[in-house]
N, C-alpha and C positions, 0 to 999 in steps of 0.2 A: 335335281337341284342339290348341290352340296354346300354345306354350311361350314364356315371356317371359324366360327365363334367358339370360345372355350365352353366346355361342357357344364360349368357351374353358373352359367348365365340364368337369369330369371326365366327366359323363354328362348328356345332355339330358333335361330334364323329370323328374328324380328328386325325390321328395318325402321328406323326413326325417320319419318318423312317431313315433320314439321315441329316447330317449337314455338311456345308462346309464354310470355311473362309480362308483367307490368313494366319491369325494368330492363332496358336494353343490355346492360352489362351482364345480367343473369342469363339472358338468351345467348349472348356471345360466349360466356364461360361454358355453358352447357354444350353449345355447338363445338367448341374447341375440345372439350373433354370427350365427347362422342367420337370426334374425328381421331383424336389421339389414342383413346383406349379401345375403340371398336372398329376403326377404319371406315367409318360411315361419314360421308360428306353430306351435309344438309345445305341445300342452296339458300342463298341470302333471301330470295323471294319467298321462301317457305319459313322464314323466321319473323315472328310477329311480336309487337310490343304494344302496351297500353291496356286499359281496362277491358277492351273488347278483343284482346288477343285470343281468348278462348274461342270466340266465334270464328275468327279467321282460321285458327288451327282446325276446328271441326269442319268448316266449310271448304277446307283445302282438299278434301277427298280421303281423309284418314279412315281406316277400318275400325280402329280402336283408339281411345283417348285415355291418357293417364291424368287423372285429376288430383294434382298434388299441391293445389293452391292453399292459402290459409282456409281453415274449415268454414268460415262464415260464407265463403263464395261457393263452396262445393255443391250445395243443393241447386243453385242456379245453373252452374256449369253442367251438372248431371242432367238436369231438366232439358237443357239445350241439346246436349249430345243425344239423349233419348228421342227428342222430337225429330232429330236429323237421322235417326236410325244407326247411330254409332255405338259400338260396344264400349263399356266403361270399366276402368280400373280406378277405384276410389281409395285414396289413402284414408286412414282413420285419424281422428274421428270424422265421420262423414257429415256431421252437423254439430252445432253447439247450442241450439235453442229449440223451443217448441215449434216455432214456425218452420225452421229448417227440417226438423224431424217429420212434420206433416208433409212437407214438399218432397222429401226423400221417399217416404212411404208411397205417396201417390205416384211419383215418378217410377219407382220400382215396379209397381203394378203395370204401368204403361210399358216399361221395358220388357216385362215378362210377356205381356200380350203381343208384343212385336217380335218375340223370340230373340231378344238381345241378351248377350252375356254380360253379367255385372259381377265383378269380383271386388272385394274390399281388402285393404292391406292388413293382413293378420300376421305380421311379422314373417315367420318362416313357414307358416302352414301350407304355403304353395310351393315350397322348395322341394323338388322331387328327392334330393339326396338327404335332406333333413327328415322328411316324413319316413 
């Protein structure tokens, strides 16, 4: 398998297979940007909108999910991804209140028990060239 993506991408040979957002215009803008900038077409049936879009993305068969929603939603989205056995990349901050913190910690233990990878957005700490 040969990858044609530029070497400075966050991860080599990753394919975006689904998108979700509360707002349809944001999904469409992301879809267009990914097609334009990375040559990846995401089928319309894999683009989801509404407050349950995260469930539809996770249920679509993804291996990994990027949780970049407003922080108040991240604990719930991470919890659902973990329950479904999906690896997670969580933007920071991962939570904004005590309840969210407790949910994140309990879910992290569940993810660890399932052998799932969980990575948080720590700026450039995961950029191979930066490190």
